[in-house]
C-alpha positions as semicolon CSV with decimal commas, in nm:
position;residue;x (nm);y (nm);z (nm)
1;M;-0,625;-1,808;-5,423
2;S;-0,278;-1,851;-5,577
3;G;-0,229;-1,474;-5,582
4;S;-0,317;-1,458;-5,213
5;N;-0,069;-1,735;-5,138
6;N;0,206;-1,565;-5,337
7;H;0,145;-1,250;-5,143
8;S;0,168;-1,454;-4,817
9;M;0,498;-1,605;-4,933
10;Q;0,640;-1,256;-4,985
11;D;0,525;-1,156;-4,637
12;L;0,685;-1,468;-4,489
13;R;1,019;-1,393;-4,651
14;K;1,014;-1,049;-4,486
15;Q;0,921;-1,189;-4,144
16;L;1,168;-1,481;-4,132
17;N;1,535;-1,554;-4,190
18;A;1,633;-1,817;-4,449
19;S;1,640;-2,115;-4,206
20;Q;1,313;-2,015;-4,039
21;Y;1,151;-1,975;-4,381
22;E;1,265;-2,323;-4,484
23;A;1,122;-2,472;-4,162
24;V;0,789;-2,291;-4,208
25;T;0,738;-2,384;-4,573
26;T;0,858;-2,747;-4,560
27;T;0,518;-2,894;-4,475
28;E;0,521;-3,243;-4,627
29;G;0,714;-3,530;-4,472
30;P;0,914;-3,545;-4,148
31;V;1,113;-3,236;-4,043
32;L;1,342;-3,188;-3,743
33;V;1,413;-2,825;-3,653
34;I;1,719;-2,787;-3,430
35;A;1,645;-2,450;-3,273
36;G;1,948;-2,303;-3,098
37;A;1,895;-2,085;-2,791
38;G;1,717;-1,758;-2,875
39;S;1,673;-1,852;-3,243
40;G;1,298;-1,790;-3,271
41;K;1,142;-2,138;-3,256
42;T;0,808;-1,998;-3,134
43;R;0,802;-1,778;-3,444
44;V;0,856;-2,085;-3,663
45;I;0,560;-2,271;-3,511
46;E;0,343;-1,958;-3,528
47;Y;0,413;-1,893;-3,899
48;R;0,407;-2,260;-3,996
49;S;0,056;-2,285;-3,850
50;L;-0,045;-1,979;-4,053
51;H;0,123;-2,113;-4,369
52;L;-0,052;-2,452;-4,347
53;I;-0,393;-2,287;-4,316
54;Q;-0,327;-2,042;-4,597
55;K;-0,238;-2,343;-4,812
56;G;-0,593;-2,468;-4,754
57;I;-0,526;-2,725;-4,478
58;D;-0,820;-2,774;-4,241
59;P;-0,704;-2,622;-3,906
60;E;-0,873;-2,906;-3,716
61;S;-0,644;-3,156;-3,890
62;I;-0,337;-2,984;-3,738
63;L;-0,219;-3,105;-3,396
64;L;0,028;-2,904;-3,187
65;L;0,176;-3,086;-2,884
66;T;0,363;-2,887;-2,619
67;F;0,476;-2,924;-2,258
68;T;0,274;-2,639;-2,110
69;R;-0,076;-2,512;-2,185
70;R;0,060;-2,162;-2,183
71;S;0,304;-2,223;-2,470
72;A;0,036;-2,395;-2,683
73;H;-0,207;-2,109;-2,617
74;E;0,060;-1,845;-2,692
75;M;0,162;-1,998;-3,027
76;I;-0,196;-2,046;-3,146
77;A;-0,299;-1,699;-3,025
78;R;-0,007;-1,540;-3,213
79;A;-0,097;-1,727;-3,532
80;S;-0,465;-1,632;-3,488
81;R;-0,378;-1,262;-3,493
82;N;-0,271;-1,316;-3,855
83;D;-0,562;-1,544;-3,947
84;A;-0,860;-1,619;-3,719
85;R;-0,886;-1,974;-3,856
86;C;-0,568;-2,063;-3,666
87;S;-0,769;-2,060;-3,341
88;R;-0,926;-2,391;-3,452
89;I;-0,591;-2,574;-3,446
90;D;-0,598;-2,857;-3,191
91;G;-0,321;-2,760;-2,950
92;G;-0,231;-2,860;-2,597
93;T;-0,003;-3,064;-2,377
94;F;0,059;-3,434;-2,424
95;H;-0,152;-3,495;-2,113
96;S;-0,450;-3,281;-2,220
97;F;-0,447;-3,444;-2,565
98;A;-0,433;-3,788;-2,402
99;S;-0,728;-3,702;-2,177
100;K;-0,940;-3,592;-2,475
101;V;-0,861;-3,903;-2,680
102;L;-0,910;-4,140;-2,386
103;R;-1,257;-4,001;-2,308
104;R;-1,357;-4,071;-2,670
105;H;-1,219;-4,424;-2,667
106;S;-1,235;-4,523;-2,300
107;R;-1,441;-4,838;-2,364
108;T;-1,150;-4,983;-2,558
109;F;-0,965;-5,042;-2,231
110;G;-1,262;-5,085;-1,998
111;I;-1,300;-4,765;-1,798
112;S;-1,582;-4,512;-1,793
113;S;-1,543;-4,192;-1,996
114;S;-1,629;-4,001;-1,677
115;F;-1,293;-4,092;-1,519
116;T;-1,134;-3,838;-1,283
117;I;-0,775;-3,722;-1,334
118;Y;-0,561;-3,706;-1,021
119;D;-0,324;-3,412;-0,992
120;E;0,004;-3,466;-0,804
121;G;-0,156;-3,392;-0,466
122;D;-0,446;-3,631;-0,530
123;A;-0,207;-3,906;-0,641
124;E;0,002;-3,869;-0,326
125;E;-0,309;-3,878;-0,107
126;A;-0,433;-4,195;-0,282
127;I;-0,092;-4,356;-0,224
128;R;-0,111;-4,256;0,145
129;R;-0,451;-4,422;0,175
130;C;-0,311;-4,739;0,019
131;C;-0,025;-4,735;0,271
132;N;-0,273;-4,686;0,557
133;K;-0,484;-4,980;0,438
134;M;-0,176;-5,202;0,432
135;G;-0,050;-5,088;0,774
136;Y;0,257;-4,901;0,654
137;D;0,136;-4,566;0,795
138;E;0,270;-4,656;1,141
139;D;0,611;-4,752;1,002
140;E;0,847;-4,454;1,038
141;E;1,111;-4,626;0,821
142;F;0,874;-4,664;0,525
143;P;0,899;-4,421;0,227
144;K;0,678;-4,113;0,238
145;K;0,392;-4,075;-0,013
146;R;0,586;-3,826;-0,229
147;E;0,887;-4,059;-0,247
148;L;0,663;-4,348;-0,352
149;K;0,498;-4,133;-0,619
150;N;0,843;-4,036;-0,753
151;V;0,943;-4,402;-0,777
152;F;0,619;-4,501;-0,954
153;S;0,657;-4,212;-1,204
154;L;1,016;-4,305;-1,276
155;C;0,911;-4,662;-1,352
156;L;0,671;-4,539;-1,624
157;N;0,856;-4,238;-1,761
158;K;1,199;-4,401;-1,781
159;E;1,067;-4,756;-1,832
160;M;1,255;-4,876;-1,523
161;S;1,185;-5,157;-1,281
162;V;1,095;-5,069;-0,921
163;D;1,431;-5,216;-0,817
164;D;1,623;-4,981;-1,052
165;A;1,409;-4,677;-0,965
166;V;1,469;-4,723;-0,591
167;Q;1,840;-4,786;-0,650
168;K;1,865;-4,460;-0,851
169;T;1,668;-4,232;-0,619
170;Y;1,627;-4,371;-0,266
171;K;1,900;-4,625;-0,193
172;D;1,808;-4,623;0,177
173;Y;1,487;-4,807;0,091
174;E;1,648;-5,102;-0,088
175;D;1,540;-5,337;0,191
176;R;1,174;-5,231;0,138
177;I;1,152;-5,296;-0,238
178;D;0,903;-5,584;-0,204
179;D;0,677;-5,365;0,013
180;I;0,704;-5,079;-0,239
181;K;0,597;-5,317;-0,518
182;T;0,300;-5,423;-0,308
183;V;0,192;-5,059;-0,259
184;R;0,232;-4,993;-0,632
185;K;0,000;-5,285;-0,714
186;E;-0,255;-5,168;-0,455
187;Y;-0,236;-4,810;-0,592
188;A;-0,307;-4,936;-0,946
189;E;-0,609;-5,133;-0,822
190;Y;-0,729;-4,839;-0,610
191;K;-0,736;-4,613;-0,919
192;L;-0,930;-4,871;-1,121
193;R;-1,185;-4,919;-0,841
194;N;-1,237;-4,543;-0,821
195;N;-1,238;-4,485;-1,200
196;C;-0,940;-4,249;-1,172
197;L;-0,617;-4,194;-1,366
198;D;-0,303;-4,002;-1,271
199;Y;-0,085;-3,804;-1,514
200;D;0,139;-4,102;-1,588
201;D;-0,163;-4,323;-1,665
202;L;-0,285;-4,076;-1,928
203;L;0,026;-4,131;-2,140
204;T;0,040;-4,505;-2,075
205;Y;-0,321;-4,561;-2,180
206;L;-0,287;-4,333;-2,484
207;K;0,012;-4,537;-2,599
208;L;-0,191;-4,857;-2,552
209;L;-0,476;-4,705;-2,753
210;L;-0,243;-4,614;-3,038
211;D;-0,119;-4,973;-3,048
212;N;-0,475;-5,057;-3,161
213;A;-0,475;-5,036;-3,544
214;D;-0,841;-4,923;-3,569
215;V;-0,799;-4,638;-3,320
216;R;-0,469;-4,536;-3,480
217;E;-0,637;-4,527;-3,822
218;K;-0,912;-4,296;-3,690
219;L;-0,661;-4,058;-3,530
220;S;-0,445;-4,056;-3,844
221;A;-0,749;-3,960;-4,053
222;R;-0,823;-3,675;-3,810
223;Y;-0,470;-3,538;-3,757
224;R;-0,276;-3,513;-4,083
225;Y;-0,017;-3,258;-3,970
226;I;0,161;-3,285;-3,635
227;M;0,397;-3,036;-3,469
228;V;0,580;-3,106;-3,142
229;D;0,752;-2,833;-2,941
230;E;1,054;-2,895;-2,710
231;F;1,104;-3,245;-2,848
232;Q;1,427;-3,282;-2,649
233;D;1,212;-3,301;-2,334
234;T;1,006;-3,604;-2,443
235;N;1,031;-3,930;-2,254
236;A;1,018;-4,275;-2,413
237;I;0,636;-4,299;-2,409
238;Q;0,586;-3,949;-2,554
239;A;0,833;-4,016;-2,837
240;E;0,650;-4,341;-2,918
241;I;0,312;-4,161;-2,913
242;V;0,446;-3,913;-3,171
243;R;0,581;-4,197;-3,387
244;L;0,249;-4,382;-3,383
245;L;0,041;-4,068;-3,451
246;A;0,258;-3,976;-3,752
247;Q;0,312;-4,329;-3,880
248;K;0,058;-4,315;-4,162
249;N;0,079;-3,953;-4,290
250;G;0,443;-3,883;-4,206
251;N;0,381;-3,507;-4,184
252;V;0,548;-3,440;-3,852
253;M;0,768;-3,151;-3,746
254;A;0,963;-3,177;-3,419
255;V;1,120;-2,858;-3,285
256;G;1,381;-2,860;-3,014
257;D;1,743;-2,823;-2,913
258;D;1,944;-3,131;-2,820
259;A;2,183;-2,897;-2,634
260;Q;1,899;-2,794;-2,399
261;S;1,789;-3,145;-2,295
262;I;1,810;-3,103;-1,915
263;Y;1,518;-3,297;-1,767
264;G;1,663;-3,649;-1,753
265;F;1,566;-3,670;-1,385
266;R;1,199;-3,640;-1,490
267;G;1,232;-3,910;-1,753
268;A;1,322;-3,700;-2,060
269;N;1,547;-3,895;-2,297
270;H;1,818;-3,702;-2,480
271;L;1,836;-3,976;-2,744
272;N;1,479;-3,909;-2,865
273;I;1,577;-3,594;-3,055
274;L;1,910;-3,741;-3,175
275;Q;1,735;-4,050;-3,313
276;F;1,439;-3,863;-3,468
277;P;1,586;-3,877;-3,824
278;R;1,637;-4,252;-3,785
279;R;1,280;-4,305;-3,663
280;F;1,145;-4,107;-3,958
281;P;1,337;-4,202;-4,275
282;G;1,369;-3,917;-4,526
283;C;1,362;-3,663;-4,242
284;K;1,489;-3,314;-4,331
285;V;1,705;-3,154;-4,057
286;I;1,696;-2,771;-4,045
287;K;1,916;-2,575;-3,803
288;L;1,827;-2,233;-3,662
289;E;2,158;-2,072;-3,566
290;E;2,081;-1,698;-3,575
291;N;2,036;-1,583;-3,216
292;Y;1,810;-1,281;-3,148
293;R;1,883;-1,263;-2,774
294;S;2,250;-1,235;-2,685
295;T;2,565;-1,047;-2,783
296;Q;2,832;-1,249;-2,965
297;P;3,076;-1,262;-2,668
298;I;2,805;-1,436;-2,461
299;L;2,731;-1,674;-2,750
300;D;3,104;-1,747;-2,781
301;V;3,091;-1,903;-2,434
302;G;2,784;-2,107;-2,534
303;N;2,949;-2,217;-2,860
304;A;3,263;-2,332;-2,675
305;V;3,047;-2,537;-2,437
306;L;2,861;-2,679;-2,740
307;T;3,189;-2,789;-2,898
308;N;3,271;-2,995;-2,587
309;M;2,938;-3,180;-2,586
310;Q;2,917;-3,544;-2,685
311;H;2,627;-3,689;-2,890
312;K;2,495;-3,372;-3,052
313;F;2,392;-3,196;-3,371
314;E;2,672;-2,963;-3,482
315;K;2,574;-2,594;-3,477
316;R;2,718;-2,252;-3,407
317;L;2,513;-1,962;-3,273
318;V;2,563;-1,625;-3,439
319;S;2,427;-1,304;-3,286
320;A;2,167;-1,125;-3,496
321;T;2,122;-0,844;-3,240
322;G;2,383;-0,616;-3,393
323;L;2,496;-0,522;-3,041
324;V;2,860;-0,519;-2,930
325;G;2,915;-0,652;-2,579
326;D;3,196;-0,724;-2,332
327;K;3,342;-1,067;-2,270
328;P;3,166;-1,243;-1,980
329;S;3,373;-1,202;-1,662
330;L;3,484;-1,465;-1,411
331;R;3,560;-1,382;-1,046
332;R;3,692;-1,600;-0,763
333;F;3,618;-1,509;-0,401
334;D;3,767;-1,636;-0,076
335;D;3,432;-1,761;0,048
336;I;3,063;-1,775;-0,035
337;Y;2,991;-1,460;0,171
338;Q;3,232;-1,248;-0,031
339;E;3,062;-1,373;-0,345
340;A;2,721;-1,278;-0,200
341;A;2,839;-0,931;-0,087
342;W;3,000;-0,857;-0,425
343;L;2,688;-0,967;-0,611
344;A;2,454;-0,758;-0,395
345;S;2,683;-0,452;-0,443
346;T;2,691;-0,509;-0,819
347;V;2,311;-0,531;-0,832
348;Q;2,294;-0,197;-0,647
349;S;2,546;-0,045;-0,893
350;C;2,349;-0,172;-1,192
351;R;2,030;-0,023;-1,047
352;A;2,206;0,309;-0,992
353;S;2,311;0,308;-1,358
354;G;1,947;0,270;-1,468
355;I;1,914;-0,108;-1,516
356;S;1,581;-0,238;-1,387
357;T;1,608;-0,506;-1,116
358;R;1,358;-0,714;-1,314
359;E;1,613;-0,725;-1,597
360;M;1,862;-0,902;-1,368
361;A;1,874;-1,265;-1,254
362;V;2,099;-1,479;-1,037
363;L;2,117;-1,841;-1,152
364;F;2,259;-2,143;-0,968
365;R;2,264;-2,520;-0,985
366;T;2,074;-2,571;-0,659
367;A;1,884;-2,329;-0,437
368;F;2,113;-2,425;-0,147
369;T;2,394;-2,226;-0,316
370;S;2,190;-1,906;-0,289
371;M;2,130;-1,909;0,086
372;P;2,405;-1,664;0,192
373;L;2,299;-1,440;-0,097
374;Q;1,939;-1,444;0,027
375;A;2,065;-1,325;0,367
376;E;2,277;-1,049;0,208
377;L;1,987;-0,926;-0,006
378;V;1,757;-0,918;0,297
379;K;2,016;-0,716;0,488
380;R;2,044;-0,461;0,206
381;G;1,670;-0,438;0,146
382;I;1,689;-0,577;-0,208
383;R;1,358;-0,747;-0,286
384;F;1,390;-1,085;-0,459
385;K;1,181;-1,381;-0,570
386;L;1,313;-1,735;-0,556
387;F;1,218;-1,989;-0,824
388;G;1,298;-2,358;-0,812
389;G;1,365;-2,396;-0,441
390;R;1,249;-2,320;-0,091
391;K;1,322;-1,979;0,053
392;F;1,588;-2,046;0,315
393;Y;1,431;-1,877;0,617
394;E;1,088;-2,022;0,542
395;T;1,193;-2,389;0,558
396;A;1,042;-2,576;0,852
397;H;1,372;-2,700;0,999
398;V;1,530;-2,351;0,991
399;R;1,220;-2,204;1,157
400;D;1,230;-2,484;1,416
401;V;1,589;-2,424;1,523
402;V;1,558;-2,043;1,513
403;S;1,262;-2,069;1,753
404;Y;1,498;-2,178;2,033
405;L;1,692;-1,853;1,988
406;R;1,374;-1,648;1,968
407;I;1,280;-1,778;2,315
408;V;1,616;-1,654;2,452
409;A;1,577;-1,314;2,283
410;N;1,212;-1,275;2,385
411;P;1,083;-1,519;2,653
412;T;0,724;-1,396;2,598
413;D;0,725;-1,509;2,230
414;E;0,430;-1,750;2,245
415;L;0,466;-1,874;1,885
416;A;0,831;-1,969;1,942
417;W;0,741;-2,160;2,261
418;H;0,455;-2,331;2,078
419;R;0,684;-2,446;1,798
420;V;0,961;-2,572;2,029
421;L;0,729;-2,753;2,271
422;L;0,546;-2,930;1,987
423;L;0,879;-3,068;1,865
424;L;0,923;-3,265;2,188
425;P;0,829;-3,636;2,168
426;G;0,504;-3,726;2,345
427;I;0,386;-3,366;2,389
428;G;0,066;-3,282;2,202
429;T;-0,135;-2,966;2,138
430;R;-0,340;-2,988;2,457
431;T;-0,032;-3,017;2,680
432;V;0,138;-2,732;2,494
433;E;-0,163;-2,503;2,550
434;K;-0,150;-2,582;2,922
435;F;0,221;-2,492;2,938
436;L;0,165;-2,173;2,736
437;G;-0,097;-2,061;2,989
438;Q;0,160;-2,095;3,269
439;I;0,447;-1,940;3,068
440;S;0,239;-1,630;2,987
441;T;0,236;-1,526;3,354
442;Y;0,615;-1,472;3,364
443;Q;0,840;-1,221;3,187
444;S;1,195;-1,357;3,218
445;L;1,344;-1,685;3,097
446;P;1,502;-1,778;3,436
447;E;1,156;-1,736;3,594
448;I;0,989;-1,954;3,329
449;I;1,259;-2,222;3,373
450;E;1,225;-2,217;3,754
451;K;0,845;-2,186;3,784
452;V;0,719;-2,381;3,481
453;L;0,983;-2,623;3,348
454;A;1,165;-2,722;3,669
455;P;0,854;-2,861;3,848
456;Q;0,772;-3,073;3,538
457;C;1,129;-3,209;3,533
458;A;1,098;-3,341;3,888
459;G;0,866;-3,621;3,774
460;G;0,586;-3,710;3,536
461;K;0,573;-3,857;3,187
462;H;0,734;-3,555;3,016
463;S;1,019;-3,507;3,265
464;G;1,293;-3,646;3,035
465;V;1,228;-3,429;2,729
466;L;1,156;-3,120;2,939
467;S;1,479;-3,166;3,141
468;S;1,672;-3,172;2,816
469;L;1,500;-2,851;2,696
470;K;1,555;-2,684;3,036
471;G;1,929;-2,764;3,023
472;L;1,959;-2,622;2,673
473;L;1,776;-2,297;2,754
474;Q;1,983;-2,242;3,068
475;S;2,303;-2,294;2,869
476;I;2,224;-2,064;2,575
477;N;2,065;-1,787;2,786
478;S;2,403;-1,617;2,808
479;K;2,498;-1,257;2,740
480;T;2,858;-1,355;2,656
481;M;2,785;-1,636;2,410
482;L;2,780;-1,539;2,042
483;P;2,479;-1,629;1,822
484;A;2,683;-1,900;1,643
485;G;2,752;-2,075;1,975
486;Q;2,388;-2,050;2,082
487;L;2,279;-2,184;1,746
488;Q;2,527;-2,473;1,764
489;Q;2,381;-2,590;2,095
490;A;2,025;-2,550;1,965
491;I;2,111;-2,763;1,660
492;N;2,265;-3,030;1,884
493;H;1,936;-3,050;2,076
494;Y;1,726;-3,036;1,760
495;G;1,929;-3,290;1,559
496;P;1,763;-3,611;1,688
497;L;1,418;-3,445;1,672
498;M;1,482;-3,347;1,308
499;E;1,595;-3,702;1,222
500;A;1,267;-3,836;1,361
501;K;1,055;-3,568;1,194
502;Y;1,220;-3,566;0,849
503;Q;1,341;-3,917;0,773
504;K;1,618;-3,958;0,513
505;D;1,655;-3,596;0,409
506;P;2,026;-3,501;0,431
507;S;1,969;-3,163;0,263
508;R;1,817;-3,028;0,585
509;R;2,134;-3,096;0,784
510;K;2,339;-2,919;0,515
511;E;2,110;-2,618;0,536
512;L;2,153;-2,598;0,914
513;L;2,532;-2,605;0,863
514;M;2,489;-2,313;0,626
515;L;2,283;-2,130;0,891
516;Q;2,569;-2,186;1,138
517;Q;2,816;-2,033;0,893
518;M;2,591;-1,732;0,851
519;A;2,553;-1,690;1,228
520;L;2,934;-1,659;1,254
521;R;2,899;-1,313;1,105
522;Y;2,693;-1,170;1,394
523;D;2,787;-1,039;1,739
524;S;2,427;-0,972;1,841
525;L;2,149;-1,230;1,867
526;K;1,887;-0,961;1,810
527;E;2,056;-0,852;1,484
528;F;2,081;-1,212;1,365
529;L;1,712;-1,278;1,439
530;A;1,609;-0,948;1,280
531;D;1,778;-1,047;0,953
532;V;1,622;-1,393;0,971
533;A;1,276;-1,248;1,029
534;V;1,270;-0,981;0,756
535;D;1,060;-1,097;0,461
536;P;1,190;-0,939;0,141
537;D;0,894;-1,078;-0,049
538;K;0,614;-0,941;0,169
539;D;0,492;-0,723;-0,117
540;A;0,533;-0,995;-0,382
541;H;0,161;-0,981;-0,467
542;D;0,219;-0,631;-0,601
543;T;0,330;-0,701;-0,958
544;D;0,439;-0,341;-1,012
545;L;0,722;-0,373;-0,760
546;E;1,078;-0,435;-0,873
547;F;1,241;-0,763;-0,769
548;L;1,560;-0,955;-0,842
549;T;1,507;-1,306;-0,981
550;L;1,691;-1,586;-0,801
551;S;1,645;-1,912;-0,987
552;T;1,777;-2,261;-1,038
553;V;1,888;-2,310;-1,398
554;H;1,616;-2,572;-1,448
555;S;1,350;-2,314;-1,360
556;A;1,512;-2,050;-1,582
557;K;1,491;-2,250;-1,904
558;G;1,307;-2,057;-2,176
559;L;1,355;-1,722;-1,996
560;E;1,599;-1,436;-2,055
561;W;1,737;-1,130;-1,873
562;G;1,963;-0,841;-1,970
563;T;2,210;-0,915;-1,690
564;V;2,272;-1,266;-1,557
565;F;2,490;-1,373;-1,262
566;L;2,584;-1,743;-1,263
567;I;2,722;-1,830;-0,919
568;G;2,876;-2,124;-0,735
569;L;3,078;-2,252;-1,033
570;L;3,270;-2,519;-0,842
571;D;3,333;-2,877;-0,936
572;G;3,091;-3,075;-0,720
573;V;2,839;-2,790;-0,718
574;F;2,807;-2,727;-1,092
575;P;2,840;-3,001;-1,215
576;S;2,678;-3,159;-0,911
577;G;2,879;-3,406;-0,705
578;K;2,620;-3,674;-0,772
579;S;2,663;-3,644;-1,150
580;M;3,039;-3,694;-1,111
581;L;2,977;-4,044;-0,972
582;D;2,809;-4,162;-1,293
583;D;3,060;-4,397;-1,460
584;A;2,875;-4,388;-1,794
585;G;2,912;-4,008;-1,815
586;G;2,549;-3,939;-1,911
587;D;2,484;-3,734;-1,600
588;I;2,789;-3,511;-1,657
589;E;2,677;-3,452;-2,015
590;E;2,334;-3,342;-1,893
591;E;2,507;-3,106;-1,648
592;R;2,708;-2,964;-1,940
593;R;2,384;-2,900;-2,130
594;L;2,245;-2,734;-1,816
595;F;2,550;-2,506;-1,807
596;Y;2,487;-2,417;-2,172
597;V;2,125;-2,328;-2,088
598;A;2,249;-2,106;-1,803
599;V;2,496;-1,898;-2,005
600;T;2,251;-1,850;-2,294
601;R;1,990;-1,682;-2,070
602;A;2,192;-1,355;-2,074
603;K;2,128;-1,085;-2,330
604;D;2,381;-0,808;-2,251
605;Q;2,597;-0,899;-1,950
606;L;2,708;-1,231;-1,804
607;F;2,892;-1,252;-1,470
608;L;3,043;-1,586;-1,362
609;S;3,170;-1,646;-1,009
610;L;3,286;-1,903;-0,755
611;Y;3,431;-1,909;-0,404
612;N;3,760;-2,079;-0,315
613;K;3,674;-2,223;0,023
614;S;3,376;-2,436;0,117
615;G;3,233;-2,607;0,422
616;P;3,181;-2,473;0,779
617;G;3,491;-2,273;0,868
618;G;3,590;-2,257;0,500
619;N;3,873;-2,509;0,528
620;S;3,873;-2,694;0,195
621;V;3,977;-2,530;-0,131
622;S;3,735;-2,578;-0,420
623;A;3,818;-2,638;-0,785
624;L;3,678;-2,433;-1,072
625;S;3,394;-2,608;-1,257
626;R;3,534;-2,840;-1,524
627;F;3,305;-2,671;-1,776
628;L;3,505;-2,348;-1,733
629;E;3,840;-2,527;-1,699
630;A;3,816;-2,644;-2,061
631;E;4,076;-2,448;-2,260
632;N;3,838;-2,338;-2,537
633;V;3,586;-2,207;-2,280
634;K;3,854;-2,029;-2,075
635;K;3,945;-1,821;-2,381
636;T;3,591;-1,683;-2,402
637;V;3,583;-1,537;-2,049
638;D;3,774;-1,254;-1,885
639;E;3,903;-1,345;-1,540
640;R;3,889;-1,040;-1,312
641;K;4,063;-0,981;-0,981
642;V;3,837;-0,920;-0,683
643;R;3,872;-0,584;-0,512
644;A;3,933;-0,592;-0,138
645;A;3,632;-0,364;-0,088
646;F;3,410;-0,664;-0,140
647;V;3,549;-0,855;0,159
648;P;3,269;-0,811;0,412
649;V;3,390;-1,019;0,707
650;R;3,514;-0,834;1,012
651;N;3,731;-1,002;1,276
652;R;3,678;-1,346;1,120
653;A;3,962;-1,516;1,312
654;K;3,860;-1,362;1,642
655;R;3,497;-1,450;1,582
656;E;3,568;-1,812;1,491
657;S;3,791;-1,865;1,793
658;R;3,521;-1,734;2,026
659;Y;3,261;-1,950;1,854
660;S;3,463;-2,270;1,878
661;G;3,584;-2,203;2,233
662;R;3,954;-2,179;2,133
């Protein structure tokens, strides 16, 4: 047996660098592994699992806790390829582990072991039913079911009061806090009556179970070795669950990177990983600083950002790739459309030089930033997939307002008429079908207005809303008006309808402003609608097809690409304007960590960019993101001048004057 183990040790030394080897072979007592970006943390968990089993540890006494089933499965599967016994390790998410334990010990807190687990959709539907029962369903000013679920989750995951959770997320509902508390109480009772738990309950009840000394003793006897992946993403309850599980044996290894703690909005607490050594006295801290992903110039940017972080473990990433790369470049454009045109051209150039589109990604702070780029990619026929946001032209409010213009371009477009008529207050499906039957007998818009709408405007219960629609259609059915002008009038008509349909959602108004800006670039309504209608993702089910990844940084965590474009690097965009209002500075620090995550996704090339002017008409000048303004970061990037060839706007001044009526 000892000979076999010695042989395994030799193999491990060949497979791992010195820090990884130390993390894998330090099995007794508490260990915190600070795994820098691209430093091989999955490899550490894989080989540590193997090492424990080859030391003679029962695989069923090893518990691996992760944040996704996929990562738990991947790590155990990789270890099992080396030793089949590894497949018997108990691995899964915090929630799946909680479910398993709660079914075994459900009587302890008085529910049946056959309880059902609500997913997010189920939980929202249950909350809706509670609101209906209490009469809030008729109240248009009351929070929607998803908003209520967010508040309830925040209360548990961040240990906040309802008052604080509402204040932080939905200030507009401050006058309804007592009602929200009432719904929360009813929701809790509803779940108990129906023998159901939601995701948040799983963790809460597990924590309560572990507070019971007898149950804790049983679990400690079962699980003698505990490993936790992505510890920086734990919330207060998860960190306490780990502490209680490891309290007796003390053999716990947490793996994570404090510099990649970016999920504070979900309840993750950055302090959990920083305070781990204090929670577990005698803890050994091991740092993985060799990076197997990126060239050193890219890591130099990440290291400079790391230096500027507050409340951190000191570390410096060193490239182990052996590749020499260029300094990441920074470009400033006059407006967001120049940035989009340059990026699309660069993607085409990279493709022409043999770089696969799948090896390229465009990252941004919010999906809103990518909307002009989406339009540019559609125009050039570059297929893309969007992660972490709604595809611009598929959002309901954009489709609503575009339907007005579709009616002008093609008066026989039944779907556009159906959508617009259903928006009107007091008009239901039956009435719409009646109107559609009449509309279908005419070919031109003036005819439809005169023969169908005008008679209805003369009197009857729908005369007011139909008169308003008739006036709009007559106004925008003009051969001399540019698409931007037609769109402006459509948005004016749609505005009050949108406010009624989508309460308290300012992002929709911002997106319509962006649509207006984009319309400024067209002389022809048919061209504008053609670009809006093209679906670049229509073949997305075909996994063999090439596509460009467009992603929020949050959705890109854990991923990597050869070439990365990081766009919209303006103060107020990245970092977000909201984070800049936080007096305590915690939100800005999380934004800084998010920026670090973004730059460390790139393997070979990193392009950074921003646009100078923002807002409709491009009147205000924007400041470079403070993360790039820092002197030590500035030194790590190469600021490039933008070539005039990338300025795509023709006759901008003339176009804007025609649009605004000047």
